[in-house]
Structures are given as C-alpha cells and as structure tokens.
ROBAGU-611079 format. One line per 8 residues: number of its first residue (from 1); their letters; for each residue x, y, z of N, C-alpha, C, O. Coordinates in steps of 0.2 Angstrom, whole numbers, plus 5000, padded with zeros to 4 digits. Last residue first. Example, Ala and Ser with C-alpha at 12.3 -4.5 7.8 and 13.67 -1.06 7.14 Angstrom:
2
2> sa> 5064,4989,5035,5068,4995,5036,5064,5000,5039,5067,5006,5040; 5066,4972,5039,5062,4978,5039,5066,4984,5039,5071,4983,5042
END
This chain:
212
212> xxxxxxxx> 4757,5054,5130,4755,5059,5135,4749,5055,5140,4747,5058,5144; 4763,5052,5117,4765,5049,5123,4763,5053,5129,4768,5056,5132; 4759,5051,5100,4757,5054,5106,4759,5050,5112,4757,5044,5113; 4761,5053,5085,4766,5050,5090,4764,5054,5096,4767,5059,5098; 4749,5047,5073,4751,5052,5078,4756,5049,5082,4755,5043,5084; 4744,5043,5060,4750,5040,5063,4753,5045,5068,4759,5046,5068; 4734,5050,5054,4732,5043,5057,4738,5040,5061,4737,5035,5064; 4728,5066,5055,4734,5062,5054,4733,5055,5057,4732,5055,5063
204> xxxxxxxx> 4719,5076,5059,4717,5070,5056,4722,5065,5053,4721,5060,5050; 4718,5086,5073,4722,5084,5067,4719,5077,5065,4718,5073,5069; 4712,5088,5085,4708,5090,5079,4712,5088,5073,4708,5087,5067; 4721,5085,5095,4715,5082,5095,4710,5083,5089,4705,5080,5088; 4732,5093,5091,4733,5085,5090,4726,5082,5091,4725,5077,5088; 4736,5106,5091,4730,5104,5088,4729,5097,5087,4725,5094,5083; 4748,5108,5098,4742,5112,5100,4735,5109,5097,4730,5110,5100; 4758,5095,5103,4755,5098,5097,4748,5102,5100,4744,5099,5103
196> xxxxxxxx> 4766,5088,5111,4766,5095,5112,4762,5099,5107,4762,5105,5107; 4765,5075,5105,4763,5076,5112,4763,5083,5115,4760,5085,5120; 4769,5076,5092,4762,5076,5093,4760,5077,5101,4755,5080,5102; 4781,5079,5085,4780,5080,5092,4773,5081,5094,4771,5086,5096; 4789,5069,5073,4783,5072,5075,4783,5073,5082,4785,5068,5086; 4803,5069,5064,4801,5067,5071,4795,5071,5073,4796,5077,5075; 4802,5073,5050,4804,5067,5052,4802,5065,5059,4799,5059,5060; 4797,5086,5049,4797,5081,5043,4798,5074,5045,4795,5070,5043
188> xxxxxxxx> 4786,5092,5062,4792,5092,5058,4792,5086,5053,4788,5081,5053; 4777,5099,5070,4775,5094,5065,4780,5094,5060,4780,5096,5054; 4786,5108,5078,4781,5103,5081,4780,5098,5076,4782,5092,5077; 4794,5117,5071,4795,5116,5078,4791,5110,5081,4793,5107,5086; 4790,5119,5057,4797,5120,5059,4798,5117,5066,4804,5114,5067; 4776,5118,5057,4780,5113,5054,4787,5113,5055,4791,5108,5055; 4773,5129,5065,4771,5123,5067,4775,5117,5064,4777,5112,5067; 4778,5139,5057,4781,5138,5064,4779,5131,5067,4783,5128,5070
180> xxxxxxxx> 4770,5138,5046,4777,5137,5045,4780,5136,5052,4784,5131,5053; 4757,5140,5051,4759,5133,5048,4767,5132,5048,4769,5127,5049; 4758,5153,5055,4756,5148,5060,4759,5141,5057,4761,5137,5061; 4761,5159,5043,4766,5159,5048,4765,5154,5054,4769,5151,5056; 4750,5157,5035,4756,5155,5033,4761,5154,5039,4765,5149,5039; 4739,5163,5043,4740,5156,5042,4747,5153,5040,4749,5148,5042; 4738,5177,5043,4742,5174,5048,4744,5167,5047,4748,5164,5049; 4730,5182,5033,4736,5185,5034,4741,5182,5038,4747,5183,5038
172> xxxxxxxx> 4718,5174,5034,4723,5173,5028,4730,5176,5029,4735,5174,5026; 4709,5176,5043,4714,5172,5045,4720,5171,5040,4725,5169,5041; 4698,5183,5038,4701,5185,5044,4708,5182,5046,4711,5185,5049; 4693,5174,5027,4698,5180,5026,4701,5183,5032,4707,5185,5031; 4695,5157,5031,4691,5163,5031,4696,5169,5030,4702,5169,5032; 4700,5144,5020,4702,5149,5026,4698,5155,5025,4699,5159,5020; 4697,5138,5008,4694,5136,5014,4695,5140,5020,4692,5140,5026; 4703,5144,4997,4696,5143,4997,4693,5141,5004,4687,5143,5005
164> xxxxxxxx> 4716,5145,5001,4713,5151,4999,4705,5150,4999,4701,5155,5000; 4719,5132,5002,4719,5136,5008,4715,5142,5006,4712,5145,5011; 4718,5128,4988,4714,5125,4993,4713,5129,4999,4708,5131,5002; 4729,5135,4983,4722,5136,4980,4717,5134,4985,4712,5137,4986; 4740,5129,4990,4738,5136,4990,4731,5138,4988,4727,5142,4992; 4739,5116,4985,4738,5118,4992,4736,5125,4993,4732,5127,4997; 4742,5118,4972,4735,5115,4973,4734,5117,4981,4728,5118,4982; 4755,5123,4973,4750,5127,4970,4743,5125,4972,4738,5129,4973
156> xxxxxxxx> 4762,5112,4978,4761,5119,4982,4756,5123,4979,4752,5126,4983; 4753,5097,4975,4759,5101,4974,4757,5108,4978,4752,5109,4980; 4742,5090,4978,4748,5086,4976,4754,5090,4975,4760,5088,4975; 4734,5093,4994,4736,5095,4987,4742,5091,4985,4746,5090,4989; 4722,5097,5007,4726,5092,5003,4728,5095,4996,4724,5099,4993; 4721,5104,5021,4720,5106,5014,4725,5102,5010,4731,5103,5010; 4720,5097,5033,4717,5103,5033,4716,5106,5026,4711,5108,5024; 4727,5085,5035,4721,5085,5031,4717,5091,5031,4711,5092,5029
148> xxxxxxxx> 4739,5085,5041,4733,5086,5046,4727,5085,5042,4721,5084,5045; 4747,5084,5030,4747,5079,5035,4741,5079,5040,4738,5074,5042; 4744,5095,5022,4742,5088,5019,4742,5083,5025,4737,5079,5025; 4748,5106,5030,4741,5106,5027,4739,5099,5025,4734,5097,5026; 4761,5102,5033,4756,5103,5038,4749,5103,5035,4745,5099,5038; 4767,5102,5020,4767,5096,5025,4762,5097,5030,4758,5092,5030; 4765,5116,5016,4763,5110,5012,4762,5104,5016,4757,5100,5016; 4772,5123,5026,4765,5124,5025,4762,5118,5021,4756,5116,5022
140> xxxxxxxx> 4785,5118,5024,4782,5117,5030,4774,5118,5029,4770,5113,5032; 4788,5122,5011,4788,5115,5012,4784,5113,5019,4781,5108,5020; 4776,5135,5008,4783,5132,5007,4783,5125,5009,4777,5122,5010; 4765,5146,5002,4766,5139,5003,4773,5136,5002,4775,5135,4996; 4758,5161,5007,4764,5157,5004,4764,5150,5006,4763,5149,5012; 4744,5169,5004,4746,5163,5008,4752,5160,5004,4751,5156,4999; 4739,5186,5005,4742,5180,5001,4744,5175,5006,4746,5176,5012; 4732,5198,5008,4731,5192,5011,4732,5186,5007,4728,5182,5005
132> xxxxxxxx> 4744,5212,5010,4740,5208,5006,4738,5201,5009,4743,5198,5012; 4754,5220,5016,4748,5218,5020,4742,5215,5015,4737,5215,5017; 4766,5223,5010,4760,5226,5007,4753,5224,5010,4748,5226,5008; 4775,5215,5017,4777,5222,5015,4770,5226,5014,4770,5232,5015; 4769,5202,5019,4773,5206,5024,4773,5213,5023,4772,5218,5027; 4763,5199,5007,4759,5198,5014,4763,5203,5019,4759,5207,5022; 4772,5201,4997,4765,5204,4996,4762,5204,5003,4758,5209,5005; 4782,5193,5001,4783,5200,5000,4776,5203,5000,4776,5209,5004
124> xxxxxxxx> 4776,5180,5000,4778,5182,5007,4779,5190,5007,4777,5193,5011; 4773,5179,4987,4767,5179,4992,4769,5182,4998,4766,5186,5002; 4785,5179,4981,4781,5184,4980,4775,5185,4985,4774,5190,4987; 4790,5166,4986,4793,5172,4988,4789,5179,4987,4788,5183,4991; 4780,5158,4979,4781,5158,4986,4784,5165,4989,4781,5168,4993; 4783,5161,4965,4776,5162,4968,4776,5163,4976,4773,5167,4979; 4799,5167,4964,4794,5163,4962,4788,5165,4966,4787,5170,4969; 4814,5174,4960,4808,5176,4964,4802,5172,4961,4800,5174,4955
116> xxxxxxxx> 4824,5172,4952,4824,5169,4958,4818,5170,4963,4818,5167,4968; 4824,5188,4944,4826,5181,4944,4827,5178,4951,4829,5181,4956; 4808,5196,4944,4815,5196,4947,4817,5189,4946,4814,5184,4948; 4795,5195,4940,4800,5197,4935,4807,5196,4937,4812,5195,4933; 4788,5193,4951,4790,5187,4948,4795,5189,4942,4797,5184,4938; 4784,5206,4954,4789,5203,4958,4792,5197,4955,4798,5196,4955; 4775,5209,4944,4781,5212,4944,4786,5209,4948,4792,5209,4946; 4765,5199,4948,4768,5199,4941,4774,5203,4941,4779,5200,4938
108> xxxxxxxx> 4761,5204,4961,4764,5197,4960,4768,5197,4953,4774,5195,4952; 4765,5221,4966,4761,5216,4962,4765,5209,4961,4771,5209,4960; 4773,5231,4971,4768,5228,4975,4763,5223,4971,4758,5223,4974; 4792,5232,4970,4785,5232,4967,4780,5229,4971,4782,5224,4975; 4803,5242,4979,4800,5235,4978,4793,5235,4975,4789,5238,4979; 4812,5255,4970,4807,5252,4975,4805,5245,4973,4806,5242,4968; 4821,5260,4961,4823,5258,4967,4818,5256,4972,4820,5254,4978; 4813,5261,4949,4815,5267,4953,4818,5266,4960,4817,5270,4964
100> xxxxxxxx> 4811,5249,4942,4807,5251,4947,4809,5257,4952,4806,5257,4957; 4821,5248,4932,4814,5247,4930,4809,5249,4936,4803,5251,4934; 4834,5250,4938,4833,5252,4931,4825,5252,4929,4823,5256,4925; 4833,5245,4951,4836,5252,4950,4834,5254,4943,4832,5260,4942; 4828,5232,4950,4825,5237,4954,4827,5244,4953,4823,5248,4953; 4838,5227,4941,4831,5228,4939,4827,5233,4943,4823,5237,4941; 4849,5226,4949,4849,5230,4943,4842,5232,4941,4841,5237,4939; 4844,5217,4959,4846,5223,4961,4846,5228,4955,4844,5234,4955
92> xxxxxxxx> 4843,5205,4951,4837,5208,4954,4838,5216,4956,4834,5220,4955; 4856,5202,4948,4851,5204,4942,4845,5208,4945,4843,5213,4942; 4861,5199,4961,4864,5205,4956,4859,5207,4951,4858,5213,4950; 4853,5189,4964,4852,5195,4968,4855,5201,4964,4853,5206,4964; 4856,5179,4955,4850,5182,4955,4849,5188,4958,4845,5193,4956; 4870,5177,4959,4868,5180,4952,4861,5183,4952,4860,5188,4949; 4867,5172,4971,4871,5178,4971,4870,5181,4964,4869,5187,4963; 4860,5160,4968,4857,5165,4972,4861,5172,4971,4858,5177,4971
84> xxxxxxxx> 4870,5152,4962,4864,5154,4958,4861,5160,4962,4858,5165,4958; 4879,5151,4973,4881,5154,4966,4875,5156,4963,4875,5162,4960; 4872,5145,4984,4874,5152,4984,4876,5155,4977,4875,5161,4976; 4864,5134,4988,4864,5136,4981,4866,5144,4980,4863,5148,4976; 4863,5138,5005,4862,5134,5000,4861,5137,4993,4858,5142,4992; 4875,5149,5013,4868,5148,5011,4868,5143,5005,4872,5143,5000; 4888,5152,5014,4885,5147,5018,4878,5145,5017,4875,5141,5020; 4891,5162,5005,4893,5155,5003,4891,5150,5008,4891,5144,5006
76> xxxxxxxx> 4889,5176,5005,4883,5171,5006,4885,5164,5005,4880,5160,5004; 4901,5182,5004,4897,5184,5010,4891,5179,5011,4889,5178,5016; 4905,5177,4992,4909,5176,4998,4905,5177,5004,4906,5173,5009; 4896,5182,4983,4896,5175,4984,4900,5173,4990,4898,5169,4994; 4900,5196,4983,4893,5194,4986,4893,5186,4987,4891,5184,4992; 4912,5195,4976,4912,5197,4983,4905,5195,4987,4905,5193,4993; 4907,5191,4964,4912,5187,4967,4912,5188,4975,4912,5184,4979; 4898,5202,4960,4896,5195,4960,4901,5191,4965,4898,5187,4969
68> xxxxxxxx> 4898,5218,4969,4900,5213,4963,4898,5206,4965,4897,5204,4971; 4896,5229,4977,4900,5223,4979,4902,5219,4974,4908,5216,4974; 4888,5237,4969,4895,5239,4970,4899,5233,4973,4905,5233,4971; 4876,5230,4970,4880,5230,4963,4887,5233,4964,4891,5230,4960; 4874,5232,4983,4875,5225,4981,4878,5225,4974,4883,5221,4973; 4872,5246,4984,4877,5243,4987,4879,5236,4985,4885,5234,4984; 4861,5248,4976,4867,5251,4974,4873,5247,4977,4878,5246,4974; 4851,5241,4983,4853,5238,4976,4859,5241,4974,4863,5238,4971
60> xxxxxxxx> 4857,5239,5000,4853,5242,4995,4855,5240,4988,4860,5236,4987; 4866,5234,5009,4859,5232,5010,4855,5237,5006,4849,5238,5007; 4882,5229,5013,4878,5231,5007,4871,5229,5008,4869,5223,5009; 4888,5228,5026,4892,5230,5020,4888,5233,5014,4890,5238,5011; 4878,5224,5034,4882,5229,5036,4887,5232,5031,4889,5238,5031; 4872,5214,5027,4869,5220,5027,4873,5226,5030,4871,5232,5029; 4881,5203,5029,4881,5206,5023,4878,5213,5023,4880,5217,5020; 4879,5200,5043,4886,5202,5041,4885,5206,5034,4888,5211,5033
52> xxxxxxxx> 4866,5196,5043,4869,5201,5048,4875,5204,5046,4877,5210,5048; 4865,5187,5033,4863,5194,5032,4865,5199,5037,4866,5205,5036; 4870,5175,5040,4873,5178,5034,4871,5185,5033,4876,5189,5031; 4861,5174,5050,4868,5174,5052,4872,5177,5046,4876,5181,5046; 4849,5172,5043,4850,5178,5047,4857,5179,5049,4859,5185,5050; 4852,5160,5036,4851,5166,5032,4852,5173,5037,4855,5177,5035; 4852,5151,5047,4858,5152,5043,4858,5159,5039,4862,5163,5038; 4839,5153,5051,4845,5154,5056,4851,5155,5052,4855,5160,5053
44> xxxxxxxx> 4831,5149,5041,4831,5156,5043,4837,5157,5047,4839,5163,5047; 4840,5137,5030,4836,5139,5036,4836,5146,5038,4841,5150,5035; 4837,5134,5013,4841,5136,5018,4837,5137,5024,4831,5139,5023; 4829,5133,5001,4834,5128,5003,4839,5129,5008,4844,5126,5009; 4827,5151,5002,4826,5144,4998,4831,5139,4999,4837,5141,4998; 4833,5162,5008,4830,5157,5012,4828,5150,5009,4827,5145,5012; 4836,5172,4999,4841,5168,5001,4839,5162,5005,4842,5157,5006; 4824,5178,4997,4827,5175,4991,4833,5170,4994,4833,5164,4991
36> xxxxxxxx> 4822,5183,5009,4817,5178,5007,4820,5174,5001,4820,5168,5001; 4832,5193,5009,4832,5187,5014,4828,5182,5012,4829,5176,5013; 4829,5201,4999,4835,5197,4998,4835,5191,5003,4837,5186,5002; 4817,5206,5004,4817,5203,4998,4823,5199,4997,4823,5193,4995; 4822,5213,5016,4817,5207,5016,4817,5203,5010,4817,5197,5010; 4830,5223,5011,4833,5218,5015,4828,5212,5015,4830,5206,5015; 4820,5230,5004,4825,5227,5000,4828,5221,5004,4830,5216,5002; 4813,5235,5015,4809,5231,5010,4814,5227,5006,4813,5221,5005
28> xxxxxxxx> 4822,5234,5030,4820,5238,5025,4816,5233,5020,4817,5227,5020; 4827,5226,5040,4826,5233,5042,4823,5237,5036,4822,5243,5037; 4826,5209,5046,4826,5214,5041,4825,5221,5043,4821,5221,5048; 4826,5192,5049,4828,5198,5052,4829,5203,5046,4834,5202,5042; 4814,5179,5049,4819,5183,5045,4820,5190,5048,4815,5193,5050; 4802,5175,5054,4808,5174,5058,4814,5177,5055,4820,5178,5058; 4787,5184,5054,4792,5180,5050,4798,5180,5055,4800,5185,5058; 4775,5182,5068,4780,5186,5064,4785,5181,5060,4786,5176,5062
20> xxxxxxxx> 4758,5182,5074,4764,5178,5072,4769,5183,5067,4766,5187,5063; 4749,5186,5085,4753,5191,5080,4759,5187,5078,4765,5189,5080; 4743,5176,5093,4739,5181,5089,4742,5185,5084,4739,5188,5079; 4745,5161,5097,4750,5166,5094,4746,5171,5090,4746,5170,5083; 4734,5155,5103,4741,5154,5105,4746,5159,5103,4751,5160,5106; 4723,5160,5097,4724,5161,5104,4731,5160,5106,4733,5164,5111; 4726,5156,5084,4725,5163,5085,4726,5164,5093,4729,5169,5095; 4726,5142,5085,4733,5146,5083,4732,5153,5085,4737,5156,5087
12> xxxxxxxx> 4713,5140,5088,4718,5138,5093,4725,5142,5091,4728,5144,5096; 4707,5145,5077,4706,5149,5083,4711,5147,5088,4713,5151,5092; 4711,5135,5068,4713,5142,5067,4712,5146,5073,4716,5150,5075; 4704,5124,5073,4711,5124,5073,4714,5131,5072,4718,5133,5075; 4691,5128,5071,4693,5127,5078,4701,5127,5078,4704,5130,5083; 4690,5128,5057,4689,5135,5061,4692,5134,5068,4695,5139,5071; 4691,5115,5054,4696,5120,5052,4696,5126,5056,4701,5129,5058; 4679,5110,5060,4686,5108,5063,4692,5113,5061,4696,5115,5065
4> xxxx> 4670,5116,5052,4670,5118,5059,4677,5116,5062,4679,5120,5066; 4673,5111,5039,4673,5118,5040,4674,5119,5047,4678,5124,5049; 4682,5095,5039,4676,5099,5038,4677,5106,5041,4682,5108,5044; 4693,5086,5029,4692,5090,5036,4686,5094,5034,4686,5098,5029
END
C-alpha cells in the first residue's frame, strides 16, 4: 500500500471517530493495568463484567494482596487463563508496592518487569496513561494491518515496527484504537462486513464481501 492511500485511510478514521477510546472501564491507573492484563484471550465485555465486581472489593495493590490468590481466582474465574492471571496480578501488586512505591511505572522496561505484562500491554499503558505515541498490536490490529495491506508482518512485532514507520506521528496515538474497533466490529476474523466498511474502497484485500 502506498503512502497516499494510507493517509486517506487514516483521515477517514479520524473523521469518523476523532477521539477513539479504550473500551475497558477503569477509574485509576492500577485498575487499567489489571483490566489490560485480564483482557488477554478474553473480550472486553467479559473483563468489564468481571472488574465491575472485583474493583468494588479490591482495586488497589494492597486490596488485591489482602484478597489473596484463591479469592481473587473466584472473582476472575470467567476470564480466560484465570489461574495464571490471578497469580500474575498478585505478583504484580507486590512489585508495585515494594519496588515502585505504589505507582504504575512509565517506561516499557519497568512495565515488562511485571509478570504477565508483555509488549502489547505495556504499549497500551504507555499510550493511555502517559500519552506516549506507542502502537499496541493485538490480534485485531495484526489482522486489519495485514488484511488491508496497510502494514504487513509475519508477527506482531513486525507489524508494530511497520506501523511505527509508515504512520505519521499525528495519528500514532489513535491508530491502535481505530484498528481494534474496526477489527472487532467490521473486519472480523470470520465474517467480514465489507458492505459497511468505512475504508472498503481503499482496502487492498482481494476477497472482499461487498453486497451493496
């Protein structure tokens, strides 16, 4: 895909949704971190239902540690991989208190010290909390980038590097959310909704499903 076409795509997304927001519901830095950690292999809908209950009981590192592993597992048992996530959340809460004075760090290296926090999660935190122009690549961003030919890559890191190279700085804070929402509701994994696609005339996917 050439530069001009990419720019037109970004302008369409900007016009359609100038202020895209993350769909996870949170009221503090710590709540966002836990929500993003829980969202791996789970939908935002399930995570929001889970945290709505959990955060009333425990929404601080101290609260999570007081809750304990077994009780935490009970609260998040509807989220995928909840055993592993519960243990990671307990360990992360401890590290936040003992190494970061109760604060969420604002660097990738420090964030990735937390168990269960990889590059994607770190990028989301840096983008949302600290307004850094990071581009988090999840399954939706990976699919949309490759399928449209906007930014090709064999893995998420390759796609992230390509996006950082081809996306103008002014759009870097928003593109993750545009592509996530597009992949979640329009350019889905199985049933493409090309007939309602905002960018179908610019997309370079060869097997479009357009009935208009």
